C-alpha positions, 0 to 999 in steps of 0.5 A, a space after each residue: 528492440 528496440 528503444 526509439 519503438 513507442 510500444 518498447 517505451 508503453 512498456 518501460 515506463 509501466 515497468 517502472 511506474 510497477 516497480 515504482 508502485 512495489 517499491 513505495 507499499 514499504 516506504 510510504 512516501 508515494 502511494 504504492 499500489 495506486 502506483 502500481 495500478 495506473 502503470 498497468 492501465 497506462 500499458 493497458 491503454 498505450 501499449 500495443 498487445 493484443 486487447 484482449 490479454 490488454 483488458 483482461 490485465 486490467 481487469 484483474 489489476 482493478 479487482 486485486 488493488 480495489 480488494 487490497 485497499 478494502 483489507 488494508 483499512 478492514 483487516 487490521 482495523 477489527 482487529 484491532 476494535 477486537 483487541 480494546 484498542 478505540 477509535 479516538 486512540 488510533 485517530 490520535 495516532 494517527 494524526 500524530 503519524 501524519 505529522 512524524 511523516 512530515 517532522 523525519 521522513 519515511 518513518 516519520 509516519 509510522 514513528 508519530 503512528 506509534 509515539 500517538 497510540 503509547 501516548 494516548 494508551 499510557 492517559 487511559 490505562 497507565 504506563 504499563 498498559 501502553 505498550 502492549 496496545 501499542 505494540 497491537 497497533 503497530 502490528 495492525 500496521 504491518 498487517 496493512 503493509 503486509 496486505 498491500 505489499 502482497 497486492 501491489 506484488 500481484 498486479 506485478 506479477 499478472 502484468 509480466 504474464 500478460 506481457 509474455 501472453 500479449 
């Protein structure tokens, strides 16, 4: 296998994109799930693997990415709504998290979200009741990251099987 071979180069580039996407889920600097899916798309379009394997892997990756994107917002959001955290608190948490993302690289998004939720809940319920709400919000963020990570990893595994079979 020579690196000057275009099929090998496409496989390597797609693999790097997929690995960066899986890592991007953990480090919220890059859109991990989208990058993972993009690596599979690149491989399906440009690879010299068997045509049926490429399109099957791309179809499975698309279904998993779509389900992951939907589930990462719906499932944690429903859990937060059921726990009694109002939508306005989540919006403020999201805005403060967005500011935190630019102020404190990598972890600022989560820290800002947690701070925003805690501040809103402290104003609404008092300081004693703010921490349980913030903890539930943090658990929802963790669940969202876990869902996205599982979807990215599933796409990566399917791509590896596609490489082996194709």
